[in-house]
C-alpha angles and dihedrals in degrees: 000000000000122000121178126197141155118248138166129190098288089046091050088053089062091053097042093044087057093049097047098038104035107030141047091231123137123213121214136176112265087213126011122230112269113286093011139096127249114282123221106210117222098178143039091236092058092050091048090050090052090049092049092054095048118093100223114358146353111247118196141163124223121213135176130185083231088066091065115210117079142257112257118206109206126189111230117203115225132198104242090210090069100030105057092266096309118135102192150018133173135243129205112224141175136140094244103040117124111228115218117192121186112201122215137198109286123174088353093304129105110235118217123255124229144205116198144153143170123273120232090247094052091047091051091047092053098038094094089055093050106029090156087073090066128233115323090218087074088074124084099231093181090061092043092053091045093051093046092050091048091052090049090048092053089052094046091047091052095044122108100196144009137213112196104310096337116101118214118213117215098252091052097047093082092046099057127066101227091197090060097054 
């Protein structure tokens, strides 16, 4: 599943308020900052701070105990020559995690945001390549798909326009030049 949309800060608040107030979902960094561990975000404000400090986008993973499976925190070795002297960071991984990317303004253009996740078929096809991620059958794919659709529905419902398959939330409508898309 891959769902693209445009969202700015006030739009993100709609999405994050839903997650924090109406679900049992947990939000983690997709990748940690250099030299640090993965952060689990308990509040909208902490996520917004993370987004503001990122250069291009905020990348997160959504997990719920209802999804089954588990979040894996993997240490990623870095070449300090290319990473300001840092030698590691962490990633959060799992077959059934829902990735949530919040785009930002880059080169005077708002980049779109995305929700995406693996399918059960894709996870099973890749399992032999990544056995350390455990059996994809440990995940509740019905719940993952339901959660992903619910999140997309919240965004669609709050959107004020649409271009092709990309929904435009109200706060971002004034920040994008529809003619340039």
